[in-house]
C-alpha positions, -999 to +999 in steps of 0.1 A: +002+001+000+014+030-011+008+052+026+013+089+009-019+082-011-038+067+009-034+094+039-041+118+007-073+105-006-082+105+035-077+141+035-097+150+005-123+132+016-124+160+051-148+185+052-147+221+067-168+215+095-144+190+106-164+153+094-150+132+065-173+122+033-161+085+025-157+093-016-144+126-021-171+152-030-199+126-009-220+138+024-198+134+053-204+103+078-192+098+112-191+062+101-156+071+085-144+091+119-132+054+130-119+044+100-102+078+084-088+092+124-081+053+127-060+052+093-042+086+101-030+073+136-015+044+124+004+063+096+009+089+120-007+120+101-027+133+126-016+167+123-045+171+093-073+166+117-081+199+139-094+187+172-100+219+183-135+216+163-147+189+185-159+216+217-196+219+198-221+195+183-243+166+190-238+133+186-258+121+158-261+110+121-270+153+106-271+184+122-305+184+137-313+145+140-314+130+170-284+117+188-284+077+191-256+050+200-243+040+169-232+077+160-218+085+200-196+055+196-182+063+164-176+097+175-166+089+209-140+060+192-121+090+168-124+110+195-104+087+219-081+081+188-074+120+183-062+118+222-090+141+233-092+145+272-105+118+300-115+094+271-097+057+274-070+048+253-088+028+217-066+004+200-072+018+158-067-015+150-097-039+171-121-005+181-120-013+210-109-001+247-066-011+250-076-031+280-100-052+267-081-059+234-053-070+250-072-093+275-088-106+244-060-105+227-034-125+244-011-149+224-023-177+254-060-171+244-052-167+202-029-203+203-055-222+224-066-256+216-098-254+201-125-267+236-132-308+234-167-310+243-166-349+253 
């Protein structure tokens, strides 16, 4: 993968309110926050995100829509990846808190033999 091209593509999907579109020229979508900010975190390119734009606004699909769990989750994860104060660190690969991911993906658990029912 060409990391520079991937970062440039992500940056081309950013819009003025701090959101991200699925494709350049498309509509902003909260789900993209996790995917794009995660990719920017992994590539060390978070300087492309204006963290100061997160002070105001609701956690919903679009302005004036009702707040919901789905969009709250993706925004909270995105903010955590941006190291927003007061949020637990999130593993950008698994979309889980780092401490939870470390418990789930321990080497001895991953390599354990299947459970024998007999």
